[in-house]
N, C-alpha and C positions, 0 to 999 in steps of 0.2 A: 307331739314330736313328728317331724316330717319323715316319711319313708325314703329309702334310698332312691327308688325310681323317680319320686317327685323332685328330690334334690337334683338328680341328674338332669331332669327336665328344665329346672330353673337355670342351671349353669351349663348350658349347651356351648360347646366349643366348635367353632366353625373350622373344619378340617380343610386343608389345602388339597385341591384335586391333584392326583398324581399326574405328572407331566405338564402341569400348567406353566404358562410362559409369562414372565413379568414384563408385559408389554410397556406399561407406563414408565417403570423405572429405567428400562433400556432406552426408550426414546428420550427421556429427560437427560440421562447421562450423556448420550451422544450429542444431544442439542447443546448442553453446557460446554462440552469439549470443543465443539465446532465454533461456538460463540466466542470462547476465549481466544482461539486462533484467529477468528475474524476480527476481534478488537485489535489484536496485534497487527493484522494485515492493514487495518485502517490507519494505524500509527505509521506504518511503513509508507503507505500511499501519501499521507499528508506530509511526511518528512521529505519524500522525493519531490513533491510539488513545491514545497517551500524552498528546497535547494535549487530547483529549476528556476523559480522566480528570482532568487538571489543571483544566479548565474546570468539570467537574461537581463539583469539590470546593470551588469558590468559594462561600462562605456569608456571609450577613449575620447579625449578632447583634442580636436584638430584646430589649432589656431592659425589663422591666415595672416599673410603680410598686409601691411597697411596700403591704402590707396589702390586697391584692386577694383577693376570695373565689374559690371554685372556679368560680362562674358567670362571673365576669369573665374569668378565664383561659381558659375554654372559648370565650368569645366572640372573644377575640383569636386563639385557635387556629383557629377556623372561618374568620375573615377571612383568615388567612395561607394556610390550606389551599386556599381557593377563589380565591386571587389568580392573576392571569395570569403573574406573573413566577416563580412557583415551578416547579422542574423536575418535569415530569410523567414519572415513572419508577417504576412499581409495584415494581420489584425493589430499590429503595433507600429508606432512611429520609430523606426530603427535608425533614421537619419534626420536629425533636427538641426536647422540653421538658427544660430543665436547671434544677432547683430550686437555690436559693441554698445549701442544705445540701449537695447533690451537688457544686456548684462549689467550696465550701469544702474538702470532703474531697479533691477532686482537686488543689487548690492546695497543701494540706498535704502530700499524697503526693509531688507533683512537687518542691516546694522543701524539704521537711523541717522547715518552720517553722510553728508554730501561731499565726497572727496573732490568733486570737480570745482568747488568754490575756491579751495586754497591751492589746487594744482593748476587751475586755469584751463584744463583740457581733460579729455577722456583718454586715459592711457590703455584702456582695455582694447581687445581685438575682436574682430568677427571670428566666429568659431562654428565648427560642426560637432555635434554630439553623436557618436557612432556606437550603436549597440553591437557588441562582438559575439559571434557564435561561440557557444560553450566549448566546442572542440578546439578552439584556439586559445583557451584559458591556460596557457603554459608560458612560463617566463621567456623561454627561447623564442617561441612563436610570437609573443607580444613584442619582444624586442625587435624581431625581424620586421613586423608590421610597422613599427615606429621608424625604423631605418628606411624602409621602402617609401613610406609616405613623405618623409622629410627630404627625399631627393627631388620632390616636386618644387619647382621654383616659386610657386604661389603659396606654399605652406611654410609658416614660420616655425612652428613647434608642435610636436605630438606628445600629449601627456596622459598617463594613466596611473592609477594607484597600484603599485606593485605589491605592497603589503596586503592589500585587500584580496587580490587574486590568490596570493600564496596562502593566506588564511582560509579562504573559501575552499581551495583544493584540499588542504590538510584536514579541515574539519569535516568536509563531506566524505572524504576517504575513511576517516576514523569512524564516523557515524554509520557508514555503510557496512564496515566490517563488524561492528557491534550488533547491528540489526540482523545481519546475516547469521551470526553465531546464535543469537537468541531465537531467531526463526527456526533454525535447524534443530535446536534443542527442544523448542516448543512443539515442533512437528512430531518429533520422536515420542514425546510425552503423550500427545493427543492420540497418536496411533496406538500406543501401548494401552492407554486408558480405554479406548473403544474396544480394542481386542480383548482385554480382560473382562470388560462388562459383558460382551457377548458370550465369552467362554463360560462365565458364571451363570448366565441366563440359560445356556444350553445344558449346563450340568444337571438341571432339574428334569431334563428330557432324555437323559442317557438311557433310561430303561425303556422309554418309548422307542428309541432307535434300536435297542437290542431286540425288542419284541417284533419290530418290522423285519429284522434280520432272521429271526427264528421262523417266521412264516414264509421265508423265501424271497423277500423283496431284494432287488438288486441295489447296488450302491447309488446309481444315478437316480433311481426312483425314490430312495430314502433322502438323499441330500438336496434335491432340487426344491422341494417345498420349503425347506429351511433357508435356502439361499434366496428364493423369491421373497420370503418374508423379510429377510435381512435387507434386500433391495428396497422394499417398501419402507422399512424402519429408517434406513439411511436417507432416503429421499425426504421422508416426513421430517426427520431431524434437521436435515439441511435447509429445508424451507422454513422451519421454525427459527433456526439460528439466523437465517437471512432476514426474516421479518424483525427479529429482535435487534439485529444490527442496523437495519434501515431505520427503525424507530430511534435508536441511539443517535444516528447521524442527523435525523430530522430535529430531535430535541437539542442536539449540540449546536446546530446552525441557528436555532431560535434563540438560544442563550448567548452564543458567541458569534456575532455576525461576521467577525474577521475570518472565521473558518471557511466562509463561502469564497474567499479570495484564493484559497489553496485547494478548493474542491475539484476533483476530477471524477465526474459521474461515470464516465466510460470505464475507468479502472475499478470503481466501486461495484458496478454491475458485474464486471468480470470476477471480482472477489466473491460476490454473492453466488454466482454460478459455480465457481470453484469450490465453495463450501459444500454445496449440494452434491457435486460430483465426488468430492473427497469422502463425504458421508456414505454415499452409495458404494464406492469402491472399497473403502476400509471395512465397512459392515459385511459386504459380500465375501471378501477374502478371509476375514476373521471367522465368519460362520463356516465357510468351507473347510478351513483348517481344523476348527473345533469338531465338526461332524466327522471328518476323516480320523481324528484322534479317537473319538468314541467308537467308531466302527472297528478300530483295530484292537480295542481293549478286550480282555477276557472278562468273564462274569465276575470273578473274584476282584479284579481290578476296578470294575464298575462300583463295587461296594466300598 
């Protein structure tokens, strides 16, 4: 039969050191919280880029009168190119001339029917396709643009899809409000989660704080080591969350090539930097508040 000392030796229990800090759990908790808000941030970025692309593809069709010479067409082109409503983007063709011959070929190719055979002529007109700046995507402004252009003696008609513009404006507005509401709620949840995580972590060190008070340490001397450690944890968590987020973006682009069309690397890098800054700020503020709380508690309240 084993003696009590030998049994105690076999079943040794590892005691937790007084005042030990749960480093790993704190970093993982903050990292996961920042990663969640980062994923939502990516959703917002891709949604805004998609809305921007849709807006920048809104065009008006400016149909010209028949039998215009090259000089008249160039005059209309110059007027359109220097107008305030055209999208100013040098990387895209915001003003495209489509002759009636090109339009006829495209129509025949798309429908498979040659309408010129039974009509005996090409009834289509030369036209300009003009990309409109998003700030003019309003019914009143678009109607004004149409009226101003149709005053030109060389322009036959100006056409744009009114329902498309109204639909885009309404949907973008609704999506923006929903995303703003979810972002605000998610930000509050993440801040509270990080705050509670750090408060629970510092709970194990409340007696260490009291011991430092008893030996005469001042408040700044006590709290600065904890704040510096919180800054380190927030920075490390932000970097880990950014790395996970960048990995997610890379894998997403490999699996779904269309995502590259609405990618905005500049905004993504700003998001990654913001996650690190948010982790540092919230961790430091939460730690400072928790240490201040434990400094004010009495010995009975600490227990």
